[in-house]
C-alpha positions in Angstrom: 7.9 10.3 -13.2 5.3 10.9 -10.3 4.1 7.9 -8.1 2.0 10.3 -6.0 -0.3 8.5 -4.0 0.7 4.9 -4.9 1.3 2.2 -2.2 4.2 -0.2 -3.0 6.0 -3.2 -1.3 9.6 -4.1 -2.1 10.9 -7.4 -1.0 14.6 -7.9 -0.7 14.7 -3.8 0.2 17.6 -3.7 2.2 20.4 -4.6 -0.9 21.9 -2.8 -3.3 19.0 -3.1 -6.0 16.0 -2.9 -3.4 17.4 0.1 -1.9 17.4 1.8 -5.2 14.2 0.8 -6.0 13.0 2.2 -2.5 14.9 5.3 -3.0 13.2 6.4 -6.1 10.0 5.5 -5.4 9.8 7.5 -2.4 11.6 10.4 -4.3 8.7 9.7 -7.0 6.2 10.2 -4.1 5.2 6.6 -3.5 4.7 5.6 0.5 6.7 2.2 0.2 6.9 -0.9 2.5 10.5 -1.9 2.9 10.4 -5.9 3.6 13.8 -7.6 4.2 15.0 -11.1 5.9 18.0 -9.1 7.4 16.9 -7.1 10.8 17.1 -4.0 9.5 19.4 -1.7 6.8 23.1 -1.6 7.2 23.7 1.4 9.3 25.1 3.2 6.3 22.2 2.8 4.4 19.8 3.8 6.9 19.1 7.2 5.9 17.5 6.1 2.5 14.6 4.4 4.0 13.9 7.2 6.5 10.9 7.6 5.0 9.6 3.9 4.5 7.7 1.8 6.5 10.3 -1.3 7.7 9.5 -4.6 7.8 12.8 -6.7 9.1 13.7 -10.3 9.9 10.9 -11.5 7.3 11.5 -15.0 5.9 8.9 -15.1 3.1 9.9 -18.5 2.3 8.4 -19.5 5.7 4.7 -20.6 6.0 2.2 -17.9 7.0 4.8 -15.2 7.6 4.1 -13.5 3.9 0.6 -13.0 5.2 1.2 -11.7 8.3 3.7 -9.1 6.7 1.7 -8.1 3.7 -1.5 -7.7 5.6 0.4 -5.2 8.3 1.9 -3.2 5.1 -1.1 -2.8 3.3 -3.0 -1.7 6.9 0.1 0.8 7.6 0.1 1.9 4.1 -4.0 2.3 3.7 -3.6 -0.1 1.0 -1.4 -1.3 -1.9 -0.9 -0.5 -5.2 2.4 -2.3 -6.3 4.3 -5.4 -5.2 8.4 -5.7 -6.3 9.7 -8.7 -5.7 13.6 -8.0 -5.3 14.3 -10.8 -3.1 17.3 -13.0 -4.7 20.6 -14.8 -3.7 23.4 -16.2 -5.9 25.5 -19.1 -6.1 27.7 -20.4 -8.2 28.4 -24.5 -7.8 28.9 -27.1 -10.1 26.8 -30.3 -9.7 29.5 -32.6 -9.4 31.1 -30.4 -6.2 27.9 -28.7 -4.8 25.1 -29.6 -2.6 21.5 -30.3 -2.9 21.0 -27.6 -0.4 22.0 -25.1 -2.5 19.6 -25.7 -5.3 16.9 -25.5 -2.0 18.1 -22.3 -1.1 17.9 -20.7 -4.3 14.6 -21.9 -5.2 12.9 -20.8 -1.8 14.9 -17.1 -1.9 14.4 -16.6 -5.8 11.0 -18.2 -6.9 9.3 -19.2 -3.7 9.9 -15.9 -2.0 8.3 -14.3 -5.1 5.6 -16.7 -5.4 4.4 -16.3 -1.7 4.8 -12.5 -1.7 2.8 -12.2 -4.7 -0.1 -14.7 -3.1 -0.4 -12.7 0.4 -0.5 -9.5 -1.1 -3.0 -9.8 -3.9 -5.8 -9.8 -1.9 -4.8 -5.9 -1.5 -3.4 -5.8 -4.9 -7.1 -6.6 -6.5 -8.6 -4.0 -4.3 -6.5 -1.6 -5.9 -8.1 -1.6 -9.6 -5.0 -0.8 -10.8 -2.2 -2.8 -9.7 1.4 -3.8 -10.6 3.8 -6.6 -9.4 7.5 -6.5 -11.1 10.0 -9.8 -10.6 13.6 -9.9 -10.6 14.6 -12.6 -13.1 18.2 -13.1 -14.6 19.4 -12.4 -18.0 21.5 -15.5 -17.7 18.6 -18.0 -17.5 18.1 -18.0 -20.9 20.8 -20.0 -21.2 22.8 -21.7 -18.3 26.5 -22.3 -18.1 28.5 -24.3 -15.6 28.4 -23.7 -11.9 24.9 -21.7 -13.0 22.3 -24.7 -12.7 20.6 -23.9 -9.6 20.6 -20.3 -9.9 19.6 -20.2 -13.6 16.8 -22.8 -12.8 15.2 -20.7 -10.0 15.0 -17.4 -12.3 13.9 -19.4 -15.2 10.9 -20.7 -12.4 10.4 -16.7 -12.1 10.0 -16.3 -15.7 7.5 -18.9 -16.2 5.5 -17.6 -12.9 5.4 -14.0 -14.5 3.9 -15.1 -17.8 1.2 -17.2 -15.7 0.6 -15.0 -13.3 0.3 -12.2 -15.8 -2.1 -14.5 -17.7 -4.3 -15.2 -14.5 -4.9 -11.7 -13.7 -5.2 -10.1 -17.1 -8.4 -9.2 -16.5 -8.8 -8.4 -13.0 -6.6 -4.9 -13.0 -3.1 -6.2 -12.1 0.0 -6.4 -14.7 2.8 -8.6 -14.0 6.5 -8.4 -15.6 9.8 -9.0 -15.2 13.2 -7.8 -15.2 16.0 -9.6 -16.6 19.5 -7.8 -15.4 22.6 -8.9 -16.5 25.6 -8.4 -13.8 24.8 -5.5 -11.4 27.2 -3.2 -10.4 26.7 -3.8 -6.9 29.6 -3.6 -3.9 29.2 -7.4 -3.6 29.7 -8.0 -7.2 32.8 -5.9 -7.4 34.5 -7.6 -4.6 33.7 -10.8 -6.5 35.1 -10.0 -9.8 37.6 -7.1 -9.1 39.2 -7.6 -12.8 36.0 -7.1 -14.4 34.9 -3.4 -16.2 32.2 -2.5 -13.7 31.2 0.6 -16.3 29.4 -2.3 -18.6 27.6 -3.4 -15.8 24.0 -2.1 -15.5 23.7 0.2 -12.5 20.6 -0.2 -9.4 19.2 3.2 -10.6 19.1 2.2 -13.9 17.0 -1.1 -13.2 14.8 1.0 -10.6 14.0 3.8 -13.8 12.6 0.9 -15.5 10.7 -0.6 -12.7 9.1 3.0 -11.8 8.3 2.8 -15.4 6.3 -0.1 -15.3 4.3 1.0 -12.0 3.3 4.1 -13.8 -0.1 4.5 -16.0 2.1 4.7 -19.4 2.6 1.1 -18.6 -0.8 0.0 -18.2 -0.9 -2.2 -21.6 2.4 -4.1 -20.8 1.4 -7.4 -18.9 3.7 -10.7 -18.9 6.7 -9.1 -20.4 10.4 -10.2 -19.7 12.4 -7.1 -20.2 16.1 -7.4 -20.5 18.0 -4.4 -18.4 21.7 -5.1 -19.7 23.7 -2.2 -19.5 26.8 -2.7 -21.7 27.5 -6.7 -20.9 
């Protein structure tokens, strides 16, 4: 699927899913701004970002940082046609044994960062006239279980944010959708769940394929959608 000429920003770009999205977008001909809280990609993955504009050490939840970052990204890319909000975090803990700081952390990383990035990118996206925002939710947020309260609450917020922003922008040339993965096949998840059947998990590249479809002209009529990408979980 060609994205030739498209200018795309990806948050959480240096992680497993973010890197898959960056690689897929570059391979499809897009120009990419790769944004992450980490200072730089891990040396073992640096080659994947060779053709991207890198923005490391960016805390999108901090006041004013998102605006500065996206203004510079749009300047370097010559505009902005799409924003992929991949930045996220996970913690498992019960309320009884856990801390309120975890709720604040997951709100900031999973929801506030997507809101801040979208708001900061919006002026450039509106100038595009045919722009896309794709958020990363979580299938688990449909029904929470023990230890998943803080995580699923923040991801449920991504659901409602996606729907509200899609409605806000539906007549302004910007579609807004969310991907809802189940367990993603990443090194971190394999380490945390060594006895799981990894073949059932959804691969980062498979999620990236769905995102690229949403960025294409073929998805122009899709907005406000919460799209499960479940693998065989």
